[in-house]
VEXVEXDO-481259 format. One record per atom (N, C-alpha, C): residue number from 1; atom name; x, y, z. Coordinates in steps of 0.1 Angstrom, whole numbers, always signed. Example, Ala and Ser with C-alpha at 12.3 -4.5 7.8 and 13.67 -1.06 7.14 Angstrom:
2
 num atomo     x     y     z
   1     N  +132   -57   +78
   1    CA  +123   -45   +78
   1     C  +132   -33   +78
   2     N  +128   -22   +71
   2    CA  +137   -11   +71
   2     C  +129    +0   +79
This chain:
227
 num atomo     x     y     z
   1     N  -477  +522   -25
   1    CA  -481  +525   -39
   1     C  -495  +520   -42
   2     N  -504  +528   -48
   2    CA  -517  +523   -51
   2     C  -520  +524   -66
   3     N  -512  +532   -73
   3    CA  -514  +533   -88
   3     C  -507  +522   -95
   4     N  -512  +509   -94
   4    CA  -506  +499  -100
   4     C  -510  +498  -115
   5     N  -501  +492  -123
   5    CA  -504  +489  -137
   5     C  -506  +474  -139
   6     N  -518  +471  -144
   6    CA  -522  +457  -146
   6     C  -524  +454  -160
   7     N  -518  +443  -165
   7    CA  -521  +438  -179
   7     C  -530  +426  -178
   8     N  -541  +428  -184
   8    CA  -552  +418  -184
   8     C  -553  +411  -198
   9     N  -551  +398  -198
   9    CA  -551  +391  -211
   9     C  -563  +381  -211
  10     N  -573  +383  -219
  10    CA  -586  +376  -218
  10     C  -593  +378  -232
  11     N  -597  +367  -238
  11    CA  -603  +368  -252
  11     C  -618  +369  -252
  12     N  -624  +369  -240
  12    CA  -639  +371  -239
  12     C  -641  +386  -236
  13     N  -646  +393  -246
  13    CA  -647  +408  -245
  13     C  -656  +412  -234
  14     N  -667  +406  -232
  14    CA  -676  +410  -222
  14     C  -669  +408  -208
  15     N  -662  +397  -206
  15    CA  -655  +395  -193
  15     C  -644  +405  -192
  16     N  -637  +409  -203
  16    CA  -627  +419  -202
  16     C  -632  +432  -197
  17     N  -643  +436  -202
  17    CA  -649  +449  -198
  17     C  -653  +449  -183
  18     N  -659  +438  -179
  18    CA  -663  +437  -165
  18     C  -651  +437  -155
  19     N  -641  +429  -158
  19    CA  -629  +428  -150
  19     C  -622  +442  -150
  20     N  -620  +448  -161
  20    CA  -614  +461  -163
  20     C  -621  +471  -154
  21     N  -634  +472  -154
  21    CA  -641  +481  -146
  21     C  -639  +479  -131
  22     N  -638  +467  -127
  22    CA  -636  +464  -113
  22     C  -621  +468  -109
  23     N  -612  +465  -117
  23    CA  -598  +469  -114
  23     C  -596  +483  -113
  24     N  -602  +490  -123
  24    CA  -601  +505  -124
  24     C  -607  +512  -112
  25     N  -617  +506  -105
  25    CA  -623  +512   -94
  25     C  -613  +512   -83
  26     N  -603  +504   -83
  26    CA  -592  +504   -73
  26     C  -582  +515   -76
  27     N  -584  +522   -86
  27    CA  -574  +532   -90
  27     C  -562  +527   -98
  28     N  -563  +515  -103
  28    CA  -553  +509  -111
  28     C  -554  +512  -126
  29     N  -543  +513  -133
  29    CA  -543  +514  -147
  29     C  -543  +501  -154
  30     N  -553  +498  -162
  30    CA  -554  +485  -168
  30     C  -553  +486  -183
  31     N  -544  +477  -188
  31    CA  -542  +476  -203
  31     C  -547  +461  -206
  32     N  -555  +460  -216
  32    CA  -562  +448  -220
  32     C  -557  +442  -233
  33     N  -557  +429  -233
  33    CA  -553  +422  -246
  33     C  -563  +410  -248
  34     N  -568  +409  -260
  34    CA  -576  +397  -263
  34     C  -569  +387  -271
  35     N  -557  +389  -275
  35    CA  -549  +381  -282
  35     C  -535  +378  -276
  36     N  -531  +366  -274
  36    CA  -519  +362  -267
  36     C  -506  +369  -274
  37     N  -506  +369  -287
  37    CA  -495  +374  -294
  37     C  -493  +389  -292
  38     N  -504  +396  -291
  38    CA  -503  +411  -288
  38     C  -498  +413  -274
  39     N  -502  +405  -264
  39    CA  -498  +406  -251
  39     C  -483  +402  -250
  40     N  -478  +393  -258
  40    CA  -464  +389  -258
  40     C  -456  +401  -262
  41     N  -460  +410  -270
  41    CA  -452  +421  -274
  41     C  -451  +432  -263
  42     N  -460  +431  -253
  42    CA  -460  +440  -242
  42     C  -452  +436  -229
  43     N  -446  +424  -230
  43    CA  -439  +418  -218
  43     C  -429  +427  -213
  44     N  -422  +434  -222
  44    CA  -410  +443  -218
  44     C  -415  +455  -211
  45     N  -428  +458  -211
  45    CA  -433  +470  -204
  45     C  -433  +467  -189
  46     N  -433  +455  -184
  46    CA  -432  +451  -170
  46     C  -442  +458  -161
  47     N  -455  +455  -163
  47    CA  -465  +460  -154
  47     C  -463  +454  -140
  48     N  -471  +459  -130
  48    CA  -470  +454  -117
  48     C  -476  +440  -115
  49     N  -486  +437  -124
  49    CA  -493  +424  -123
  49     C  -498  +420  -137
  50     N  -497  +407  -140
  50    CA  -504  +402  -152
  50     C  -516  +392  -147
  51     N  -527  +394  -154
  51    CA  -538  +384  -152
  51     C  -540  +378  -166
  52     N  -538  +365  -165
  52    CA  -537  +357  -178
  52     C  -548  +346  -179
  53     N  -556  +346  -190
  53    CA  -563  +335  -193
  53     C  -554  +325  -200
  54     N  -557  +311  -198
  54    CA  -548  +301  -204
  54     C  -551  +299  -219
  55     N  -564  +298  -223
  55    CA  -567  +296  -236
  55     C  -570  +309  -244
  56     N  -560  +312  -253
  56    CA  -560  +324  -260
  56     C  -557  +322  -274
  57     N  -562  +331  -284
  57    CA  -557  +330  -297
  57     C  -543  +335  -298
  58     N  -536  +329  -307
  58    CA  -522  +333  -309
  58     C  -514  +325  -298
  59     N  -506  +333  -290
  59    CA  -498  +327  -280
  59     C  -506  +323  -267
  60     N  -505  +311  -262
  60    CA  -514  +308  -251
  60     C  -508  +312  -238
  61     N  -516  +311  -227
  61    CA  -512  +316  -214
  61     C  -499  +309  -209
  62     N  -498  +297  -212
  62    CA  -486  +290  -206
  62     C  -473  +296  -212
  63     N  -473  +298  -225
  63    CA  -461  +305  -231
  63     C  -459  +319  -226
  64     N  -470  +326  -224
  64    CA  -468  +339  -219
  64     C  -463  +340  -205
  65     N  -468  +330  -197
  65    CA  -462  +330  -183
  65     C  -447  +327  -183
  66     N  -443  +317  -192
  66    CA  -429  +313  -193
  66     C  -421  +326  -197
  67     N  -426  +333  -206
  67    CA  -418  +345  -211
  67     C  -418  +356  -201
  68     N  -429  +358  -194
  68    CA  -430  +368  -184
  68     C  -420  +366  -173
  69     N  -419  +353  -168
  69    CA  -410  +350  -157
  69     C  -395  +350  -162
  70     N  -393  +348  -175
  70    CA  -379  +349  -180
  70     C  -375  +364  -181
  71     N  -385  +373  -180
  71    CA  -381  +388  -181
  71     C  -382  +394  -167
  72     N  -382  +387  -157
  72    CA  -381  +394  -144
  72     C  -390  +389  -133
  73     N  -399  +380  -134
  73    CA  -407  +375  -123
  73     C  -418  +384  -118
  74     N  -424  +392  -128
  74    CA  -436  +399  -124
  74     C  -447  +390  -120
  75     N  -455  +393  -109
  75    CA  -465  +384  -104
  75     C  -476  +382  -115
  76     N  -481  +369  -115
  76    CA  -491  +365  -124
  76     C  -503  +358  -117
  77     N  -515  +361  -121
  77    CA  -526  +354  -117
  77     C  -532  +346  -130
  78     N  -533  +334  -129
  78    CA  -539  +326  -140
  78     C  -554  +324  -138
  79     N  -562  +325  -149
  79    CA  -576  +322  -149
  79     C  -579  +312  -160
  80     N  -588  +303  -157
  80    CA  -590  +293  -167
  80     C  -604  +286  -165
  81     N  -610  +281  -175
  81    CA  -622  +273  -174
  81     C  -620  +259  -178
  82     N  -608  +255  -180
  82    CA  -605  +241  -185
  82     C  -604  +232  -173
  83     N  -596  +221  -174
  83    CA  -594  +212  -163
  83     C  -587  +219  -152
  84     N  -595  +222  -141
  84    CA  -590  +231  -131
  84     C  -578  +226  -123
  85     N  -579  +214  -119
  85    CA  -568  +208  -111
  85     C  -555  +208  -120
  86     N  -556  +204  -132
  86    CA  -544  +203  -141
  86     C  -538  +217  -143
  87     N  -547  +226  -147
  87    CA  -542  +240  -149
  87     C  -536  +246  -137
  88     N  -542  +243  -125
  88    CA  -536  +249  -113
  88     C  -522  +244  -110
  89     N  -521  +231  -111
  89    CA  -508  +225  -109
  89     C  -497  +229  -119
  90     N  -501  +229  -132
  90    CA  -491  +234  -142
  90     C  -488  +248  -141
  91     N  -498  +256  -138
  91    CA  -495  +271  -136
  91     C  -486  +274  -125
  92     N  -489  +267  -113
  92    CA  -480  +269  -101
  92     C  -466  +264  -104
  93     N  -465  +253  -111
  93    CA  -452  +247  -113
  93     C  -444  +256  -123
  94     N  -451  +264  -131
  94    CA  -444  +272  -141
  94     C  -441  +286  -135
  95     N  -447  +289  -123
  95    CA  -444  +301  -116
  95     C  -455  +311  -114
  96     N  -467  +307  -118
  96    CA  -478  +316  -114
  96     C  -480  +318  -100
  97     N  -485  +330   -96
  97    CA  -485  +333   -81
  97     C  -499  +331   -76
  98     N  -510  +329   -84
  98    CA  -523  +325   -79
  98     C  -531  +320   -91
  99     N  -542  +314   -88
  99    CA  -550  +307   -98
  99     C  -565  +309   -94
 100     N  -572  +312  -104
 100    CA  -587  +314  -102
 100     C  -595  +307  -114
 101     N  -604  +298  -110
 101    CA  -611  +290  -120
 101     C  -624  +298  -124
 102     N  -627  +297  -137
 102    CA  -640  +303  -141
 102     C  -651  +293  -138
 103     N  -663  +297  -136
 103    CA  -667  +312  -134
 103     C  -663  +317  -120
 104     N  -660  +329  -120
 104    CA  -656  +335  -106
 104     C  -663  +349  -105
 105     N  -664  +354   -93
 105    CA  -669  +367   -91
 105     C  -658  +378   -93
 106     N  -660  +388  -101
 106    CA  -649  +398  -103
 106     C  -644  +403   -90
 107     N  -652  +405   -80
 107    CA  -647  +409   -67
 107     C  -637  +400   -61
 108     N  -639  +387   -63
 108    CA  -629  +378   -58
 108     C  -615  +379   -65
 109     N  -616  +382   -78
 109    CA  -603  +385   -84
 109     C  -597  +397   -79
 110     N  -604  +408   -77
 110    CA  -599  +420   -71
 110     C  -592  +418   -57
 111     N  -599  +410   -49
 111    CA  -594  +407   -35
 111     C  -580  +399   -36
 112     N  -580  +390   -46
 112    CA  -568  +382   -47
 112     C  -557  +391   -53
 113     N  -560  +399   -62
 113    CA  -550  +408   -68
 113     C  -544  +418   -58
 114     N  -553  +424   -50
 114    CA  -549  +433   -39
 114     C  -540  +426   -29
 115     N  -544  +414   -26
 115    CA  -535  +406   -16
 115     C  -522  +403   -22
 116     N  -521  +400   -35
 116    CA  -509  +396   -41
 116     C  -500  +409   -43
 117     N  -506  +420   -47
 117    CA  -499  +432   -49
 117     C  -493  +438   -35
 118     N  -501  +436   -25
 118    CA  -497  +440   -12
 118     C  -485  +432    -7
 119     N  -485  +419   -10
 119    CA  -475  +410    -6
 119     C  -462  +414   -13
 120     N  -463  +417   -26
 120    CA  -452  +418   -35
 120     C  -446  +432   -33
 121     N  -455  +442   -33
 121    CA  -450  +456   -34
 121     C  -453  +464   -21
 122     N  -462  +460   -13
 122    CA  -466  +468    -2
 122     C  -456  +468   +10
 123     N  -456  +479   +17
 123    CA  -448  +480   +29
 123     C  -453  +490   +39
 124     N  -455  +485   +52
 124    CA  -460  +494   +62
 124     C  -449  +504   +66
 125     N  -453  +514   +74
 125    CA  -444  +524   +79
 125     C  -432  +518   +86
 126     N  -434  +507   +93
 126    CA  -424  +501  +101
 126     C  -414  +493   +92
 127     N  -418  +491   +80
 127    CA  -410  +483   +71
 127     C  -402  +491   +61
 128     N  -403  +504   +62
 128    CA  -396  +512   +52
 128     C  -381  +515   +55
 129     N  -377  +511   +67
 129    CA  -363  +513   +70
 129     C  -355  +502   +63
 130     N  -343  +505   +59
 130    CA  -334  +495   +53
 130     C  -329  +486   +65
 131     N  -326  +473   +61
 131    CA  -321  +464   +70
 131     C  -306  +461   +67
 132     N  -297  +464   +76
 132    CA  -283  +462   +74
 132     C  -279  +449   +82
 133     N  -274  +439   +74
 133    CA  -272  +426   +80
 133     C  -260  +420   +73
 134     N  -249  +417   +81
 134    CA  -238  +410   +76
 134     C  -233  +416   +63
 135     N  -232  +430   +62
 135    CA  -228  +437   +50
 135     C  -237  +435   +38
 136     N  -250  +431   +41
 136    CA  -260  +433   +30
 136     C  -270  +444   +34
 137     N  -273  +452   +24
 137    CA  -283  +463   +26
 137     C  -295  +459   +19
 138     N  -306  +456   +28
 138    CA  -319  +451   +23
 138     C  -329  +462   +24
 139     N  -335  +466   +12
 139    CA  -345  +476   +12
 139     C  -359  +471    +9
 140     N  -367  +470   +19
 140    CA  -381  +464   +18
 140     C  -389  +471    +8
 141     N  -388  +484    +7
 141    CA  -397  +492    -3
 141     C  -392  +490   -17
 142     N  -379  +491   -20
 142    CA  -374  +490   -34
 142     C  -373  +475   -37
 143     N  -374  +467   -27
 143    CA  -372  +452   -29
 143     C  -359  +449   -35
 144     N  -349  +454   -29
 144    CA  -335  +452   -34
 144     C  -326  +447   -23
 145     N  -316  +441   -27
 145    CA  -305  +436   -18
 145     C  -292  +440   -24
 146     N  -283  +447   -17
 146    CA  -270  +450   -22
 146     C  -260  +445   -13
 147     N  -249  +439   -19
 147    CA  -238  +433   -11
 147     C  -227  +444   -10
 148     N  -225  +449    +2
 148    CA  -215  +460    +4
 148     C  -201  +455    +1
 149     N  -198  +442    +2
 149    CA  -185  +437    -1
 149     C  -182  +435   -15
 150     N  -192  +437   -23
 150    CA  -189  +435   -38
 150     C  -187  +448   -45
 151     N  -179  +447   -55
 151    CA  -176  +459   -63
 151     C  -187  +461   -73
 152     N  -196  +451   -75
 152    CA  -207  +452   -84
 152     C  -218  +462   -79
 153     N  -222  +471   -87
 153    CA  -232  +481   -83
 153     C  -246  +475   -85
 154     N  -247  +464   -91
 154    CA  -260  +458   -94
 154     C  -266  +451   -80
 155     N  -279  +451   -79
 155    CA  -284  +444   -68
 155     C  -282  +429   -69
 156     N  -283  +422   -58
 156    CA  -283  +407   -59
 156     C  -295  +403   -66
 157     N  -293  +394   -75
 157    CA  -304  +389   -84
 157     C  -312  +379   -77
 158     N  -324  +383   -72
 158    CA  -333  +375   -65
 158     C  -346  +375   -72
 159     N  -352  +363   -72
 159    CA  -366  +362   -77
 159     C  -375  +367   -67
 160     N  -388  +368   -71
 160    CA  -398  +374   -62
 160     C  -400  +365   -50
 161     N  -400  +352   -51
 161    CA  -402  +344   -39
 161     C  -389  +344   -30
 162     N  -377  +345   -36
 162    CA  -365  +346   -29
 162     C  -365  +359   -20
 163     N  -369  +370   -27
 163    CA  -371  +383   -20
 163     C  -381  +383    -9
 164     N  -393  +376   -12
 164    CA  -403  +375    -1
 164     C  -398  +368   +10
 165     N  -390  +357    +8
 165    CA  -385  +349   +19
 165     C  -375  +358   +28
 166     N  -366  +365   +21
 166    CA  -357  +373   +28
 166     C  -364  +384   +36
 167     N  -373  +391   +30
 167    CA  -381  +401   +37
 167     C  -388  +396   +50
 168     N  -394  +384   +48
 168    CA  -401  +378   +59
 168     C  -392  +375   +71
 169     N  -380  +367   +68
 169    CA  -372  +363   +78
 169     C  -363  +374   +84
 170     N  -359  +384   +76
 170    CA  -351  +395   +82
 170     C  -359  +406   +88
 171     N  -373  +405   +85
 171    CA  -381  +415   +92
 171     C  -382  +413  +107
 172     N  -379  +401  +111
 172    CA  -380  +397  +126
 172     C  -367  +388  +128
 173     N  -356  +394  +130
 173    CA  -343  +386  +132
 173     C  -345  +378  +144
 174     N  -341  +365  +143
 174    CA  -341  +356  +154
 174     C  -355  +348  +155
 175     N  -365  +353  +149
 175    CA  -378  +346  +151
 175     C  -378  +334  +141
 176     N  -383  +322  +147
 176    CA  -384  +310  +140
 176     C  -397  +310  +132
 177     N  -397  +307  +119
 177    CA  -408  +305  +111
 177     C  -410  +292  +106
 178     N  -422  +286  +108
 178    CA  -424  +272  +103
 178     C  -425  +272   +88
 179     N  -423  +261   +81
 179    CA  -425  +260   +67
 179     C  -439  +264   +63
 180     N  -449  +260   +71
 180    CA  -463  +264   +68
 180     C  -465  +278   +68
 181     N  -459  +285   +78
 181    CA  -460  +300   +78
 181     C  -454  +306   +66
 182     N  -442  +302   +63
 182    CA  -434  +307   +52
 182     C  -442  +305   +39
 183     N  -448  +294   +37
 183    CA  -457  +291   +25
 183     C  -468  +301   +24
 184     N  -475  +303   +35
 184    CA  -486  +313   +35
 184     C  -482  +327   +31
 185     N  -470  +331   +36
 185    CA  -465  +344   +33
 185     C  -459  +346   +19
 186     N  -452  +335   +15
 186    CA  -445  +336    +2
 186     C  -453  +331   -10
 187     N  -460  +320    -8
 187    CA  -467  +314   -19
 187     C  -482  +318   -19
 188     N  -487  +321    -7
 188    CA  -501  +324    -6
 188     C  -510  +312    -1
 189     N  -522  +315    +4
 189    CA  -530  +304    +9
 189     C  -534  +294    +0
 190     N  -534  +296   -13
 190    CA  -539  +287   -24
 190     C  -528  +278   -29
 191     N  -517  +278   -23
 191    CA  -506  +269   -28
 191     C  -509  +254   -24
 192     N  -507  +246   -34
 192    CA  -511  +232   -32
 192     C  -499  +222   -33
 193     N  -486  +228   -35
 193    CA  -475  +220   -37
 193     C  -469  +215   -24
 194     N  -457  +210   -25
 194    CA  -450  +204   -14
 194     C  -442  +215    -6
 195     N  -441  +213    +7
 195    CA  -433  +222   +16
 195     C  -418  +222   +12
 196     N  -414  +212    +4
 196    CA  -400  +212    +0
 196     C  -397  +224    -9
 197     N  -407  +230   -14
 197    CA  -405  +243   -22
 197     C  -398  +253   -14
 198     N  -401  +253    -1
 198    CA  -394  +263    +9
 198     C  -379  +260    +9
 199     N  -376  +247   +10
 199    CA  -362  +243   +11
 199     C  -354  +247    -1
 200     N  -361  +245   -13
 200    CA  -355  +249   -25
 200     C  -351  +264   -26
 201     N  -361  +272   -22
 201    CA  -358  +287   -22
 201     C  -347  +290   -12
 202     N  -348  +284    +0
 202    CA  -337  +287   +10
 202     C  -323  +283    +4
 203     N  -322  +272    -3
 203    CA  -310  +268    -9
 203     C  -305  +278   -18
 204     N  -314  +284   -27
 204    CA  -310  +294   -36
 204     C  -306  +307   -30
 205     N  -313  +311   -19
 205    CA  -309  +323   -11
 205     C  -295  +321    -5
 206     N  -293  +310    +1
 206    CA  -279  +308    +7
 206     C  -268  +309    -3
 207     N  -271  +304   -15
 207    CA  -261  +304   -26
 207     C  -258  +319   -31
 208     N  -269  +327   -32
 208    CA  -268  +341   -36
 208     C  -263  +350   -25
 209     N  -266  +347   -13
 209    CA  -263  +355    -2
 209     C  -255  +347    +9
 210     N  -243  +343    +6
 210    CA  -236  +333   +14
 210     C  -234  +337   +29
 211     N  -234  +350   +32
 211    CA  -231  +355   +46
 211     C  -244  +356   +54
 212     N  -255  +353   +48
 212    CA  -268  +353   +55
 212     C  -268  +341   +65
 213     N  -270  +344   +77
 213    CA  -270  +333   +87
 213     C  -284  +328   +87
 214     N  -288  +320   +77
 214    CA  -301  +314   +76
 214     C  -301  +300   +82
 215     N  -306  +299   +94
 215    CA  -305  +287  +102
 215     C  -317  +278   +99
 216     N  -314  +264   +98
 216    CA  -324  +254   +96
 216     C  -328  +249  +110
 217     N  -341  +249  +112
 217    CA  -347  +243  +124
 217     C  -353  +230  +120
 218     N  -346  +219  +121
 218    CA  -350  +206  +116
 218     C  -364  +202  +121
 219     N  -372  +198  +112
 219    CA  -385  +194  +115
 219     C  -395  +205  +117
 220     N  -390  +218  +116
 220    CA  -399  +229  +118
 220     C  -398  +239  +107
 221     N  -387  +246  +106
 221    CA  -386  +257   +96
 221     C  -372  +264   +96
 222     N  -373  +277   +95
 222    CA  -360  +285   +94
 222     C  -361  +298  +102
 223     N  -349  +303  +104
 223    CA  -348  +317  +110
 223     C  -335  +323  +106
 224     N  -335  +337  +106
 224    CA  -323  +344  +102
 224     C  -317  +350  +116
 225     N  -304  +347  +118
 225    CA  -298  +353  +130
 225     C  -289  +365  +126
 226     N  -286  +373  +136
 226    CA  -279  +386  +133
 226     C  -265  +383  +130
 227     N  -259  +373  +135
 227    CA  -245  +370  +132
 227     C  -242  +355  +133
C-alpha cells in the first residue's frame, strides 16, 4: 500500500503547509488540523498515521494520543519544541511510536514516517502468505490473527506492538531474536526505554494466544517454535 492517509495536527500554519507538501509528494493523502479539538473529532476516521504537535489550542497532543490509542492503536509520531527529553519519555510511555524535536528537516519527518508505515503496514512478496501455526491463522498483510478453535469470528485483539512481535517471531519459526533486535523491529531505533518492555509484550501475547509456543531464551531473548 502506498496511498496512505495521514492526519497532521500542528498549529503553526507555515509549518503545516511545508510538511503537507512533503507528505503529498509521497502520494499520501494529508488532512490537516490546527486545533486539537477539531482533530479530536476525526479520531474515528482512523487514518494510517497521526503526526501530532504537543502544544495545541483546544485539546493538547497528550490527550489526543491517549484517545487515539483508545480507539485502536493507530501509529503516532509526536513533534514538539518543548522540553525534549521529558516530551520524548512521556510520549513513548503513552504509546507514541516515534518522536521528533523541533526544529527538524521536513525530509527527516518523511523518512521516519515512511519507515514507521512500512513497519506497520508494509509486506514484501514473501510475507504475503498466511502463517498457520497451532490452529492460529496469521495474516501479515491484513495484520490479523484468527483462532481456528474459537467460535468467535472476530480476530484476536492485538495491539500494534503485539502484532509486530508476532509477525517478527513467526516470520522465521525457530530463529532466536535478542531483546535488542526485537526492540529495533517493534519499537524502532529511537526507543529509549527499558528492554523489559519486550517482556511485557510477550506476556500479553502469551495470554491472548496461549497455544503459541513462545520460548524464553534466558539472558538473550525469544523465539517461536512450530510445536
